[in-house]
MIDREN-626010 format. One record per atom (N, C-alpha, C): atom name; residue in three letters; x, y, z. Coordinates in steps of 0.05 Angstrom, whole numbers, plus 5000, padded with zeros to 4 digits. Last residue first. Layout:
N
<pt atom="CA" rest="Ala" px="X" py="Y" pz="Z"/>
...
This chain:
142
<pt atom="N" rest="Thr" px="6740" py="4786" pz="9385"/>
<pt atom="CA" rest="Thr" px="6728" py="4801" pz="9406"/>
<pt atom="C" rest="Thr" px="6698" py="4799" pz="9405"/>
<pt atom="N" rest="Asn" px="6769" py="4767" pz="9343"/>
<pt atom="CA" rest="Asn" px="6761" py="4748" pz="9364"/>
<pt atom="C" rest="Asn" px="6749" py="4762" pz="9388"/>
<pt atom="N" rest="Ser" px="6764" py="4779" pz="9272"/>
<pt atom="CA" rest="Ser" px="6764" py="4788" pz="9300"/>
<pt atom="C" rest="Ser" px="6758" py="4765" pz="9319"/>
<pt atom="N" rest="His" px="6757" py="4767" pz="9220"/>
<pt atom="CA" rest="His" px="6784" py="4773" pz="9228"/>
<pt atom="C" rest="His" px="6786" py="4780" pz="9258"/>
<pt atom="N" rest="Thr" px="6703" py="4761" pz="9216"/>
<pt atom="CA" rest="Thr" px="6720" py="4737" pz="9209"/>
<pt atom="C" rest="Thr" px="6749" py="4741" pz="9217"/>
<pt atom="N" rest="Leu" px="6684" py="4811" pz="9224"/>
<pt atom="CA" rest="Leu" px="6682" py="4792" pz="9246"/>
<pt atom="C" rest="Leu" px="6699" py="4767" pz="9240"/>
<pt atom="N" rest="Leu" px="6688" py="4836" pz="9176"/>
<pt atom="CA" rest="Leu" px="6706" py="4844" pz="9197"/>
<pt atom="C" rest="Leu" px="6706" py="4824" pz="9220"/>
<pt atom="N" rest="Glu" px="6647" py="4813" pz="9147"/>
<pt atom="CA" rest="Glu" px="6674" py="4811" pz="9137"/>
<pt atom="C" rest="Glu" px="6695" py="4818" pz="9158"/>
<pt atom="N" rest="Glu" px="6602" py="4828" pz="9176"/>
<pt atom="CA" rest="Glu" px="6611" py="4800" pz="9178"/>
<pt atom="C" rest="Glu" px="6639" py="4797" pz="9167"/>
<pt atom="N" rest="Ile" px="6591" py="4881" pz="9160"/>
<pt atom="CA" rest="Ile" px="6603" py="4876" pz="9186"/>
<pt atom="C" rest="Ile" px="6615" py="4848" pz="9188"/>
<pt atom="N" rest="Ala" px="6607" py="4893" pz="9091"/>
<pt atom="CA" rest="Ala" px="6589" py="4883" pz="9112"/>
<pt atom="C" rest="Ala" px="6605" py="4878" pz="9138"/>
<pt atom="N" rest="Ser" px="6647" py="4911" pz="9060"/>
<pt atom="CA" rest="Ser" px="6621" py="4920" pz="9053"/>
<pt atom="C" rest="Ser" px="6599" py="4911" pz="9073"/>
<pt atom="N" rest="Ala" px="6715" py="4931" pz="9071"/>
<pt atom="CA" rest="Ala" px="6692" py="4915" pz="9078"/>
<pt atom="C" rest="Ala" px="6666" py="4928" pz="9067"/>
<pt atom="N" rest="Ala" px="6758" py="4965" pz="9061"/>
<pt atom="CA" rest="Ala" px="6750" py="4946" pz="9040"/>
<pt atom="C" rest="Ala" px="6724" py="4932" pz="9046"/>
<pt atom="N" rest="Gln" px="6765" py="4995" pz="9107"/>
<pt atom="CA" rest="Gln" px="6760" py="5009" pz="9082"/>
<pt atom="C" rest="Gln" px="6749" py="4990" pz="9061"/>
<pt atom="N" rest="Phe" px="6776" py="4955" pz="9144"/>
<pt atom="CA" rest="Phe" px="6753" py="4972" pz="9149"/>
<pt atom="C" rest="Phe" px="6745" py="4985" pz="9122"/>
<pt atom="N" rest="Gln" px="6824" py="4934" pz="9123"/>
<pt atom="CA" rest="Gln" px="6800" py="4917" pz="9125"/>
<pt atom="C" rest="Gln" px="6775" py="4934" pz="9128"/>
<pt atom="N" rest="Asp" px="6856" py="4980" pz="9130"/>
<pt atom="CA" rest="Asp" px="6852" py="4969" pz="9103"/>
<pt atom="C" rest="Asp" px="6827" py="4951" pz="9103"/>
<pt atom="N" rest="Trp" px="6856" py="4987" pz="9186"/>
<pt atom="CA" rest="Trp" px="6845" py="5008" pz="9168"/>
<pt atom="C" rest="Trp" px="6838" py="4996" pz="9141"/>
<pt atom="N" rest="Thr" px="6835" py="4928" pz="9221"/>
<pt atom="CA" rest="Thr" px="6855" py="4946" pz="9209"/>
<pt atom="C" rest="Thr" px="6841" py="4966" pz="9192"/>
<pt atom="N" rest="Thr" px="6797" py="4920" pz="9282"/>
<pt atom="CA" rest="Thr" px="6804" py="4913" pz="9255"/>
<pt atom="C" rest="Thr" px="6826" py="4932" pz="9245"/>
<pt atom="N" rest="Pro" px="6755" py="4900" pz="9335"/>
<pt atom="CA" rest="Pro" px="6781" py="4911" pz="9327"/>
<pt atom="C" rest="Pro" px="6787" py="4902" pz="9298"/>
<pt atom="N" rest="Ile" px="6694" py="4913" pz="9357"/>
<pt atom="CA" rest="Ile" px="6706" py="4898" pz="9335"/>
<pt atom="C" rest="Ile" px="6732" py="4912" pz="9328"/>
<pt atom="N" rest="Phe" px="6653" py="4909" pz="9414"/>
<pt atom="CA" rest="Phe" px="6675" py="4921" pz="9401"/>
<pt atom="C" rest="Phe" px="6686" py="4902" pz="9379"/>
<pt atom="N" rest="Thr" px="6598" py="4888" pz="9414"/>
<pt atom="CA" rest="Thr" px="6608" py="4907" pz="9433"/>
<pt atom="C" rest="Thr" px="6631" py="4923" pz="9420"/>
<pt atom="N" rest="Ile" px="6539" py="4861" pz="9387"/>
<pt atom="CA" rest="Ile" px="6566" py="4871" pz="9381"/>
<pt atom="C" rest="Ile" px="6574" py="4891" pz="9403"/>
<pt atom="N" rest="Pro" px="6494" py="4809" pz="9375"/>
<pt atom="CA" rest="Pro" px="6505" py="4829" pz="9394"/>
<pt atom="C" rest="Pro" px="6534" py="4836" pz="9387"/>
<pt atom="N" rest="Arg" px="6465" py="4810" pz="9310"/>
<pt atom="CA" rest="Arg" px="6479" py="4796" pz="9331"/>
<pt atom="C" rest="Arg" px="6489" py="4817" pz="9351"/>
<pt atom="N" rest="Leu" px="6433" py="4799" pz="9249"/>
<pt atom="CA" rest="Leu" px="6432" py="4814" pz="9274"/>
<pt atom="C" rest="Leu" px="6445" py="4797" pz="9296"/>
<pt atom="N" rest="Arg" px="6469" py="4796" pz="9191"/>
<pt atom="CA" rest="Arg" px="6456" py="4780" pz="9211"/>
<pt atom="C" rest="Arg" px="6456" py="4796" pz="9237"/>
<pt atom="N" rest="Gln" px="6491" py="4837" pz="9163"/>
<pt atom="CA" rest="Gln" px="6473" py="4819" pz="9148"/>
<pt atom="C" rest="Gln" px="6457" py="4801" pz="9167"/>
<pt atom="N" rest="Ser" px="6503" py="4902" pz="9177"/>
<pt atom="CA" rest="Ser" px="6504" py="4876" pz="9189"/>
<pt atom="C" rest="Ser" px="6482" py="4858" pz="9175"/>
<pt atom="N" rest="Val" px="6538" py="4945" pz="9133"/>
<pt atom="CA" rest="Val" px="6513" py="4934" pz="9143"/>
<pt atom="C" rest="Val" px="6518" py="4907" pz="9156"/>
<pt atom="N" rest="Leu" px="6570" py="5002" pz="9129"/>
<pt atom="CA" rest="Leu" px="6577" py="4973" pz="9133"/>
<pt atom="C" rest="Leu" px="6553" py="4961" pz="9147"/>
<pt atom="N" rest="Pro" px="6547" py="5050" pz="9080"/>
<pt atom="CA" rest="Pro" px="6549" py="5039" pz="9107"/>
<pt atom="C" rest="Pro" px="6557" py="5010" pz="9107"/>
<pt atom="N" rest="Gln" px="6586" py="5087" pz="9036"/>
<pt atom="CA" rest="Gln" px="6568" py="5064" pz="9037"/>
<pt atom="C" rest="Gln" px="6569" py="5052" pz="9065"/>
<pt atom="N" rest="Ala" px="6615" py="5131" pz="9054"/>
<pt atom="CA" rest="Ala" px="6600" py="5133" pz="9029"/>
<pt atom="C" rest="Ala" px="6579" py="5111" pz="9028"/>
<pt atom="N" rest="Leu" px="6611" py="5147" pz="9124"/>
<pt atom="CA" rest="Leu" px="6620" py="5129" pz="9102"/>
<pt atom="C" rest="Leu" px="6603" py="5133" pz="9078"/>
<pt atom="N" rest="Lys" px="6623" py="5210" pz="9151"/>
<pt atom="CA" rest="Lys" px="6603" py="5190" pz="9143"/>
<pt atom="C" rest="Lys" px="6614" py="5173" pz="9121"/>
<pt atom="N" rest="Glu" px="6660" py="5231" pz="9208"/>
<pt atom="CA" rest="Glu" px="6658" py="5229" pz="9179"/>
<pt atom="C" rest="Glu" px="6638" py="5207" pz="9173"/>
<pt atom="N" rest="Leu" px="6662" py="5274" pz="9264"/>
<pt atom="CA" rest="Leu" px="6654" py="5250" pz="9251"/>
<pt atom="C" rest="Leu" px="6653" py="5252" pz="9221"/>
<pt atom="N" rest="Pro" px="6722" py="5310" pz="9282"/>
<pt atom="CA" rest="Pro" px="6694" py="5310" pz="9274"/>
<pt atom="C" rest="Pro" px="6687" py="5284" pz="9260"/>
<pt atom="N" rest="Ser" px="6764" py="5269" pz="9325"/>
<pt atom="CA" rest="Ser" px="6761" py="5289" pz="9304"/>
<pt atom="C" rest="Ser" px="6731" py="5291" pz="9298"/>
<pt atom="N" rest="Leu" px="6760" py="5256" pz="9397"/>
<pt atom="CA" rest="Leu" px="6757" py="5250" pz="9368"/>
<pt atom="C" rest="Leu" px="6758" py="5274" pz="9350"/>
<pt atom="N" rest="Glu" px="6783" py="5224" pz="9453"/>
<pt atom="CA" rest="Glu" px="6777" py="5250" pz="9441"/>
<pt atom="C" rest="Glu" px="6780" py="5247" pz="9411"/>
<pt atom="N" rest="Leu" px="6761" py="5176" pz="9494"/>
<pt atom="CA" rest="Leu" px="6773" py="5179" pz="9468"/>
<pt atom="C" rest="Leu" px="6765" py="5206" pz="9456"/>
<pt atom="N" rest="Lys" px="6772" py="5159" pz="9558"/>
<pt atom="CA" rest="Lys" px="6758" py="5179" pz="9542"/>
<pt atom="C" rest="Lys" px="6774" py="5182" pz="9516"/>
<pt atom="N" rest="Gln" px="6762" py="5103" pz="9594"/>
<pt atom="CA" rest="Gln" px="6780" py="5114" pz="9575"/>
<pt atom="C" rest="Gln" px="6764" py="5134" pz="9559"/>
<pt atom="N" rest="Tyr" px="6737" py="5109" pz="9662"/>
<pt atom="CA" rest="Tyr" px="6734" py="5105" pz="9633"/>
<pt atom="C" rest="Tyr" px="6759" py="5114" pz="9618"/>
<pt atom="N" rest="Arg" px="6713" py="5089" pz="9725"/>
<pt atom="CA" rest="Arg" px="6734" py="5099" pz="9709"/>
<pt atom="C" rest="Arg" px="6730" py="5091" pz="9679"/>
<pt atom="N" rest="Gln" px="6662" py="5109" pz="9772"/>
<pt atom="CA" rest="Gln" px="6672" py="5091" pz="9752"/>
<pt atom="C" rest="Gln" px="6693" py="5104" pz="9734"/>
<pt atom="N" rest="Glu" px="6639" py="5146" pz="9804"/>
<pt atom="CA" rest="Glu" px="6667" py="5139" pz="9810"/>
<pt atom="C" rest="Glu" px="6678" py="5119" pz="9790"/>
<pt atom="N" rest="Ser" px="6586" py="5147" pz="9792"/>
<pt atom="CA" rest="Ser" px="6602" py="5170" pz="9783"/>
<pt atom="C" rest="Ser" px="6632" py="5166" pz="9788"/>
<pt atom="N" rest="Arg" px="6565" py="5102" pz="9817"/>
<pt atom="CA" rest="Arg" px="6569" py="5102" pz="9788"/>
<pt atom="C" rest="Arg" px="6587" py="5124" pz="9779"/>
<pt atom="N" rest="Asp" px="6560" py="5120" pz="9870"/>
<pt atom="CA" rest="Asp" px="6580" py="5099" pz="9863"/>
<pt atom="C" rest="Asp" px="6586" py="5099" pz="9833"/>
<pt atom="N" rest="Asp" px="6550" py="5191" pz="9858"/>
<pt atom="CA" rest="Asp" px="6544" py="5166" pz="9871"/>
<pt atom="C" rest="Asp" px="6565" py="5145" pz="9864"/>
<pt atom="N" rest="Lys" px="6529" py="5254" pz="9843"/>
<pt atom="CA" rest="Lys" px="6552" py="5239" pz="9852"/>
<pt atom="C" rest="Lys" px="6542" py="5214" pz="9868"/>
<pt atom="N" rest="Pro" px="6485" py="5265" pz="9786"/>
<pt atom="CA" rest="Pro" px="6490" py="5263" pz="9815"/>
<pt atom="C" rest="Pro" px="6515" py="5246" pz="9821"/>
<pt atom="N" rest="Gln" px="6510" py="5302" pz="9729"/>
<pt atom="CA" rest="Gln" px="6496" py="5279" pz="9741"/>
<pt atom="C" rest="Gln" px="6503" py="5277" pz="9771"/>
<pt atom="N" rest="Asp" px="6541" py="5342" pz="9710"/>
<pt atom="CA" rest="Asp" px="6515" py="5350" pz="9719"/>
<pt atom="C" rest="Asp" px="6499" py="5326" pz="9732"/>
<pt atom="N" rest="Pro" px="6589" py="5320" pz="9692"/>
<pt atom="CA" rest="Pro" px="6590" py="5335" pz="9717"/>
<pt atom="C" rest="Pro" px="6562" py="5343" pz="9727"/>
<pt atom="N" rest="Phe" px="6608" py="5272" pz="9660"/>
<pt atom="CA" rest="Phe" px="6580" py="5281" pz="9664"/>
<pt atom="C" rest="Phe" px="6578" py="5296" pz="9690"/>
<pt atom="N" rest="Leu" px="6663" py="5265" pz="9661"/>
<pt atom="CA" rest="Leu" px="6649" py="5265" pz="9635"/>
<pt atom="C" rest="Leu" px="6621" py="5277" pz="9637"/>
<pt atom="N" rest="Glu" px="6674" py="5266" pz="9715"/>
<pt atom="CA" rest="Glu" px="6687" py="5285" pz="9698"/>
<pt atom="C" rest="Glu" px="6674" py="5287" pz="9670"/>
<pt atom="N" rest="Trp" px="6645" py="5223" pz="9733"/>
<pt atom="CA" rest="Trp" px="6636" py="5249" pz="9741"/>
<pt atom="C" rest="Trp" px="6650" py="5271" pz="9725"/>
<pt atom="N" rest="Arg" px="6675" py="5180" pz="9713"/>
<pt atom="CA" rest="Arg" px="6649" py="5186" pz="9701"/>
<pt atom="C" rest="Arg" px="6640" py="5214" pz="9708"/>
<pt atom="N" rest="Tyr" px="6745" py="5197" pz="9708"/>
<pt atom="CA" rest="Tyr" px="6722" py="5187" pz="9723"/>
<pt atom="C" rest="Tyr" px="6696" py="5195" pz="9708"/>
<pt atom="N" rest="Val" px="6792" py="5177" pz="9656"/>
<pt atom="CA" rest="Val" px="6776" py="5197" pz="9671"/>
<pt atom="C" rest="Val" px="6755" py="5182" pz="9688"/>
<pt atom="N" rest="Glu" px="6849" py="5173" pz="9616"/>
<pt atom="CA" rest="Glu" px="6833" py="5160" pz="9637"/>
<pt atom="C" rest="Glu" px="6818" py="5182" pz="9653"/>
<pt atom="N" rest="Cys" px="6852" py="5189" pz="9546"/>
<pt atom="CA" rest="Cys" px="6859" py="5194" pz="9574"/>
<pt atom="C" rest="Cys" px="6840" py="5179" pz="9592"/>
<pt atom="N" rest="Ile" px="6874" py="5197" pz="9481"/>
<pt atom="CA" rest="Ile" px="6861" py="5179" pz="9499"/>
<pt atom="C" rest="Ile" px="6870" py="5186" pz="9527"/>
<pt atom="N" rest="Arg" px="6865" py="5234" pz="9420"/>
<pt atom="CA" rest="Arg" px="6877" py="5231" pz="9446"/>
<pt atom="C" rest="Arg" px="6861" py="5212" pz="9463"/>
<pt atom="N" rest="Arg" px="6843" py="5228" pz="9370"/>
<pt atom="CA" rest="Arg" px="6864" py="5248" pz="9374"/>
<pt atom="C" rest="Arg" px="6879" py="5244" pz="9400"/>
<pt atom="N" rest="Val" px="6821" py="5183" pz="9325"/>
<pt atom="CA" rest="Val" px="6824" py="5187" pz="9354"/>
<pt atom="C" rest="Val" px="6848" py="5206" pz="9358"/>
<pt atom="N" rest="Ser" px="6777" py="5199" pz="9272"/>
<pt atom="CA" rest="Ser" px="6803" py="5193" pz="9282"/>
<pt atom="C" rest="Ser" px="6804" py="5199" pz="9311"/>
<pt atom="N" rest="Ala" px="6713" py="5167" pz="9262"/>
<pt atom="CA" rest="Ala" px="6729" py="5191" pz="9267"/>
<pt atom="C" rest="Ala" px="6757" py="5182" pz="9275"/>
<pt atom="N" rest="Tyr" px="6652" py="5148" pz="9229"/>
<pt atom="CA" rest="Tyr" px="6678" py="5142" pz="9241"/>
<pt atom="C" rest="Tyr" px="6692" py="5168" pz="9245"/>
<pt atom="N" rest="Tyr" px="6587" py="5121" pz="9213"/>
<pt atom="CA" rest="Tyr" px="6605" py="5142" pz="9220"/>
<pt atom="C" rest="Tyr" px="6631" py="5132" pz="9232"/>
<pt atom="N" rest="Asn" px="6557" py="5075" pz="9202"/>
<pt atom="CA" rest="Asn" px="6555" py="5098" pz="9184"/>
<pt atom="C" rest="Asn" px="6576" py="5119" pz="9188"/>
<pt atom="N" rest="Val" px="6548" py="5009" pz="9208"/>
<pt atom="CA" rest="Val" px="6567" py="5029" pz="9214"/>
<pt atom="C" rest="Val" px="6564" py="5051" pz="9193"/>
<pt atom="N" rest="Cys" px="6484" py="4981" pz="9227"/>
<pt atom="CA" rest="Cys" px="6506" py="4985" pz="9209"/>
<pt atom="C" rest="Cys" px="6525" py="5007" pz="9220"/>
<pt atom="N" rest="Tyr" px="6434" py="4979" pz="9253"/>
<pt atom="CA" rest="Tyr" px="6448" py="4955" pz="9246"/>
<pt atom="C" rest="Tyr" px="6470" py="4959" pz="9225"/>
<pt atom="N" rest="Ala" px="6401" py="5040" pz="9231"/>
<pt atom="CA" rest="Ala" px="6406" py="5018" pz="9249"/>
<pt atom="C" rest="Ala" px="6421" py="4995" pz="9236"/>
<pt atom="N" rest="Glu" px="6383" py="5083" pz="9203"/>
<pt atom="CA" rest="Glu" px="6413" py="5080" pz="9205"/>
<pt atom="C" rest="Glu" px="6420" py="5057" pz="9223"/>
<pt atom="N" rest="Thr" px="6329" py="5084" pz="9210"/>
<pt atom="CA" rest="Thr" px="6339" py="5078" pz="9184"/>
<pt atom="C" rest="Thr" px="6370" py="5074" pz="9183"/>
<pt atom="N" rest="Gly" px="6336" py="5075" pz="9278"/>
<pt atom="CA" rest="Gly" px="6317" py="5073" pz="9256"/>
<pt atom="C" rest="Gly" px="6330" py="5065" pz="9230"/>
<pt atom="N" rest="Phe" px="6367" py="5074" pz="9323"/>
<pt atom="CA" rest="Phe" px="6373" py="5093" pz="9303"/>
<pt atom="C" rest="Phe" px="6357" py="5090" pz="9277"/>
<pt atom="N" rest="Val" px="6356" py="5033" pz="9357"/>
<pt atom="CA" rest="Val" px="6345" py="5059" pz="9364"/>
<pt atom="C" rest="Val" px="6350" py="5080" pz="9343"/>
<pt atom="N" rest="Lys" px="6385" py="4987" pz="9340"/>
<pt atom="CA" rest="Lys" px="6358" py="4992" pz="9330"/>
<pt atom="C" rest="Lys" px="6346" py="5019" pz="9336"/>
<pt atom="N" rest="Thr" px="6453" py="5013" pz="9336"/>
<pt atom="CA" rest="Thr" px="6433" py="4993" pz="9342"/>
<pt atom="C" rest="Thr" px="6405" py="5003" pz="9333"/>
<pt atom="N" rest="Gln" px="6512" py="5025" pz="9299"/>
<pt atom="CA" rest="Gln" px="6487" py="5036" pz="9310"/>
<pt atom="C" rest="Gln" px="6466" py="5014" pz="9313"/>
<pt atom="N" rest="Tyr" px="6579" py="5026" pz="9308"/>
<pt atom="CA" rest="Tyr" px="6558" py="5008" pz="9300"/>
<pt atom="C" rest="Tyr" px="6533" py="5017" pz="9314"/>
<pt atom="N" rest="Phe" px="6629" py="5072" pz="9291"/>
<pt atom="CA" rest="Phe" px="6605" py="5067" pz="9308"/>
<pt atom="C" rest="Phe" px="6585" py="5049" pz="9295"/>
<pt atom="N" rest="Ala" px="6700" py="5075" pz="9299"/>
<pt atom="CA" rest="Ala" px="6676" py="5074" pz="9282"/>
<pt atom="C" rest="Ala" px="6653" py="5065" pz="9300"/>
<pt atom="N" rest="Leu" px="6760" py="5108" pz="9309"/>
<pt atom="CA" rest="Leu" px="6737" py="5096" pz="9322"/>
<pt atom="C" rest="Leu" px="6713" py="5098" pz="9303"/>
<pt atom="N" rest="Trp" px="6830" py="5101" pz="9299"/>
<pt atom="CA" rest="Trp" px="6804" py="5109" pz="9290"/>
<pt atom="C" rest="Trp" px="6783" py="5094" pz="9306"/>
<pt atom="N" rest="Lys" px="6871" py="5082" pz="9329"/>
<pt atom="CA" rest="Lys" px="6876" py="5107" pz="9315"/>
<pt atom="C" rest="Lys" px="6850" py="5118" pz="9304"/>
<pt atom="N" rest="Pro" px="6868" py="5050" pz="9394"/>
<pt atom="CA" rest="Pro" px="6858" py="5054" pz="9367"/>
<pt atom="C" rest="Pro" px="6867" py="5082" pz="9355"/>
<pt atom="N" rest="Ser" px="6920" py="5017" pz="9428"/>
<pt atom="CA" rest="Ser" px="6900" py="5038" pz="9427"/>
<pt atom="C" rest="Ser" px="6893" py="5044" pz="9398"/>
<pt atom="N" rest="Trp" px="6896" py="4952" pz="9430"/>
<pt atom="CA" rest="Trp" px="6894" py="4979" pz="9441"/>
<pt atom="C" rest="Trp" px="6920" py="4993" pz="9435"/>
<pt atom="N" rest="His" px="6897" py="4896" pz="9422"/>
<pt atom="CA" rest="His" px="6881" py="4913" pz="9404"/>
<pt atom="C" rest="His" px="6877" py="4942" pz="9415"/>
<pt atom="N" rest="Gly" px="6919" py="4855" pz="9453"/>
<pt atom="CA" rest="Gly" px="6936" py="4869" pz="9434"/>
<pt atom="C" rest="Gly" px="6922" py="4888" pz="9415"/>
<pt atom="N" rest="Gln" px="6889" py="4834" pz="9492"/>
<pt atom="CA" rest="Gln" px="6887" py="4820" pz="9466"/>
<pt atom="C" rest="Gln" px="6905" py="4833" pz="9445"/>
<pt atom="N" rest="Gln" px="6897" py="4870" pz="9532"/>
<pt atom="CA" rest="Gln" px="6907" py="4842" pz="9536"/>
<pt atom="C" rest="Gln" px="6908" py="4827" pz="9509"/>
<pt atom="N" rest="Lys" px="6869" py="4914" pz="9511"/>
<pt atom="CA" rest="Lys" px="6898" py="4915" pz="9514"/>
<pt atom="C" rest="Lys" px="6910" py="4887" pz="9516"/>
<pt atom="N" rest="Leu" px="6816" py="4894" pz="9515"/>
<pt atom="CA" rest="Leu" px="6827" py="4900" pz="9488"/>
<pt atom="C" rest="Leu" px="6858" py="4902" pz="9489"/>
<pt atom="N" rest="Lys" px="6813" py="4893" pz="9571"/>
<pt atom="CA" rest="Lys" px="6810" py="4868" pz="9555"/>
<pt atom="C" rest="Lys" px="6822" py="4872" pz="9527"/>
<pt atom="N" rest="Glu" px="6818" py="4947" pz="9581"/>
<pt atom="CA" rest="Glu" px="6838" py="4928" pz="9591"/>
<pt atom="C" rest="Glu" px="6837" py="4902" pz="9576"/>
<pt atom="N" rest="Ser" px="6772" py="4967" pz="9559"/>
<pt atom="CA" rest="Ser" px="6798" py="4975" pz="9547"/>
<pt atom="C" rest="Ser" px="6820" py="4956" pz="9557"/>
<pt atom="N" rest="Gln" px="6734" py="4942" pz="9593"/>
<pt atom="CA" rest="Gln" px="6735" py="4936" pz="9565"/>
<pt atom="C" rest="Gln" px="6761" py="4944" pz="9552"/>
<pt atom="N" rest="Ala" px="6747" py="4966" pz="9642"/>
<pt atom="CA" rest="Ala" px="6748" py="4936" pz="9639"/>
<pt atom="C" rest="Ala" px="6749" py="4928" pz="9610"/>
<pt atom="N" rest="Met" px="6737" py="5020" pz="9633"/>
<pt atom="CA" rest="Met" px="6765" py="5011" pz="9637"/>
<pt atom="C" rest="Met" px="6767" py="4981" pz="9633"/>
<pt atom="N" rest="Pro" px="6690" py="5036" pz="9581"/>
<pt atom="CA" rest="Pro" px="6696" py="5028" pz="9609"/>
<pt atom="C" rest="Pro" px="6724" py="5016" pz="9610"/>
<pt atom="N" rest="Ile" px="6698" py="5090" pz="9539"/>
<pt atom="CA" rest="Ile" px="6699" py="5061" pz="9540"/>
<pt atom="C" rest="Ile" px="6706" py="5053" pz="9569"/>
<pt atom="N" rest="Arg" px="6667" py="5145" pz="9507"/>
<pt atom="CA" rest="Arg" px="6678" py="5133" pz="9530"/>
<pt atom="C" rest="Arg" px="6677" py="5102" pz="9528"/>
<pt atom="N" rest="Tyr" px="6682" py="5198" pz="9461"/>
<pt atom="CA" rest="Tyr" px="6668" py="5173" pz="9467"/>
<pt atom="C" rest="Tyr" px="6682" py="5160" pz="9491"/>
<pt atom="N" rest="Trp" px="6677" py="5264" pz="9432"/>
<pt atom="CA" rest="Trp" px="6689" py="5244" pz="9449"/>
<pt atom="C" rest="Trp" px="6670" py="5220" pz="9452"/>
<pt atom="N" rest="Tyr" px="6656" py="5313" pz="9409"/>
<pt atom="CA" rest="Tyr" px="6679" py="5299" pz="9398"/>
<pt atom="C" rest="Tyr" px="6693" py="5280" pz="9418"/>
<pt atom="N" rest="Gln" px="6610" py="5341" pz="9416"/>
<pt atom="CA" rest="Gln" px="6632" py="5345" pz="9436"/>
<pt atom="C" rest="Gln" px="6657" py="5330" pz="9429"/>
<pt atom="N" rest="Glu" px="6579" py="5326" pz="9372"/>
<pt atom="CA" rest="Glu" px="6580" py="5354" pz="9380"/>
<pt atom="C" rest="Glu" px="6603" py="5360" pz="9399"/>
<pt atom="N" rest="Arg" px="6585" py="5271" pz="9360"/>
<pt atom="CA" rest="Arg" px="6582" py="5290" pz="9339"/>
<pt atom="C" rest="Arg" px="6587" py="5319" pz="9347"/>
<pt atom="N" rest="Ala" px="6588" py="5247" pz="9411"/>
<pt atom="CA" rest="Ala" px="6610" py="5243" pz="9391"/>
<pt atom="C" rest="Ala" px="6609" py="5264" pz="9370"/>
<pt atom="N" rest="Ile" px="6539" py="5265" pz="9432"/>
<pt atom="CA" rest="Ile" px="6564" py="5272" pz="9445"/>
<pt atom="C" rest="Ile" px="6588" py="5269" pz="9425"/>
<pt atom="N" rest="Ala" px="6503" py="5240" pz="9396"/>
<pt atom="CA" rest="Ala" px="6504" py="5270" pz="9398"/>
<pt atom="C" rest="Ala" px="6530" py="5279" pz="9411"/>
<pt atom="N" rest="Leu" px="6513" py="5187" pz="9409"/>
<pt atom="CA" rest="Leu" px="6519" py="5197" pz="9382"/>
<pt atom="C" rest="Leu" px="6521" py="5227" pz="9382"/>
<pt atom="N" rest="Asp" px="6495" py="5186" pz="9462"/>
<pt atom="CA" rest="Asp" px="6523" py="5181" pz="9456"/>
<pt atom="C" rest="Asp" px="6531" py="5190" pz="9428"/>
<pt atom="N" rest="Val" px="6440" py="5197" pz="9453"/>
<pt atom="CA" rest="Val" px="6457" py="5215" pz="9469"/>
<pt atom="C" rest="Val" px="6486" py="5211" pz="9463"/>
<pt atom="N" rest="Gln" px="6418" py="5153" pz="9427"/>
<pt atom="CA" rest="Gln" px="6421" py="5178" pz="9412"/>
<pt atom="C" rest="Gln" px="6440" py="5198" pz="9427"/>
<pt atom="N" rest="Asn" px="6448" py="5089" pz="9438"/>
<pt atom="CA" rest="Asn" px="6430" py="5111" pz="9445"/>
<pt atom="C" rest="Asn" px="6437" py="5136" pz="9431"/>
<pt atom="N" rest="Asn" px="6485" py="5052" pz="9426"/>
<pt atom="CA" rest="Asn" px="6458" py="5042" pz="9430"/>
<pt atom="C" rest="Asn" px="6439" py="5064" pz="9441"/>
<pt atom="N" rest="Leu" px="6539" py="5037" pz="9389"/>
<pt atom="CA" rest="Leu" px="6524" py="5061" pz="9398"/>
<pt atom="C" rest="Leu" px="6495" py="5051" pz="9401"/>
<pt atom="N" rest="Val" px="6598" py="4999" pz="9395"/>
<pt atom="CA" rest="Val" px="6569" py="5000" pz="9393"/>
<pt atom="C" rest="Val" px="6559" py="5027" pz="9404"/>
<pt atom="N" rest="Ala" px="6657" py="5009" pz="9355"/>
<pt atom="CA" rest="Ala" px="6643" py="5009" pz="9381"/>
<pt atom="C" rest="Ala" px="6613" py="5011" pz="9377"/>
<pt atom="N" rest="Ile" px="6713" py="4987" pz="9324"/>
<pt atom="CA" rest="Ile" px="6684" py="4992" pz="9320"/>
<pt atom="C" rest="Ile" px="6671" py="4988" pz="9346"/>
<pt atom="N" rest="Leu" px="6775" py="5013" pz="9316"/>
<pt atom="CA" rest="Leu" px="6758" py="5000" pz="9335"/>
<pt atom="C" rest="Leu" px="6729" py="5007" pz="9329"/>
<pt atom="N" rest="Val" px="6833" py="5006" pz="9281"/>
<pt atom="CA" rest="Val" px="6806" py="5016" pz="9279"/>
<pt atom="C" rest="Val" px="6790" py="4999" pz="9299"/>
<pt atom="N" rest="Glu" px="6875" py="4980" pz="9302"/>
<pt atom="CA" rest="Glu" px="6880" py="5008" pz="9295"/>
<pt atom="C" rest="Glu" px="6853" py="5022" pz="9289"/>
<pt atom="N" rest="Gly" px="6861" py="4929" pz="9310"/>
<pt atom="CA" rest="Gly" px="6856" py="4947" pz="9332"/>
<pt atom="C" rest="Gly" px="6863" py="4975" pz="9326"/>
<pt atom="N" rest="Arg" px="6911" py="4897" pz="9276"/>
<pt atom="CA" rest="Arg" px="6884" py="4896" pz="9284"/>
<pt atom="C" rest="Arg" px="6880" py="4912" pz="9309"/>
<pt atom="N" rest="Arg" px="6957" py="4939" pz="9242"/>
<pt atom="CA" rest="Arg" px="6952" py="4920" pz="9263"/>
<pt atom="C" rest="Arg" px="6922" py="4921" pz="9269"/>
<pt atom="N" rest="Ala" px="7004" py="4952" pz="9190"/>
<pt atom="CA" rest="Ala" px="6976" py="4952" pz="9200"/>
<pt atom="C" rest="Ala" px="6973" py="4932" pz="9222"/>
<pt atom="N" rest="Met" px="7065" py="4987" pz="9197"/>
<pt atom="CA" rest="Met" px="7051" py="4961" pz="9192"/>
<pt atom="C" rest="Met" px="7023" py="4962" pz="9205"/>
């Protein structure tokens, strides 16, 4: 049975995170956010899709890419970024979503109204049928 949250649309607001997803096949979600999604019954995702912000130029304000989630594990930030200095930030905990190679949607899901987006939980069927982000927001309370 389909459940909201089997597809999680996450915001990408920098090129580095897209490169990590594309080349290293993972994405991170802060523990506080994953806990909130769990409390709402929207965890754990089978697919992860990416809403790209203005830094992506012609690919901005839409979902172009998605991947299946192969594994989820809890990690410290220093495990994700071992070359960064050890400090308070390096001790932050994340859910690391290990991904399949990214796939590109045939038609992007465009946001018709610019709005802040963090996570949008949805079903696979709704994700596949949508032509705009707003169609998914009507089913979401995140």
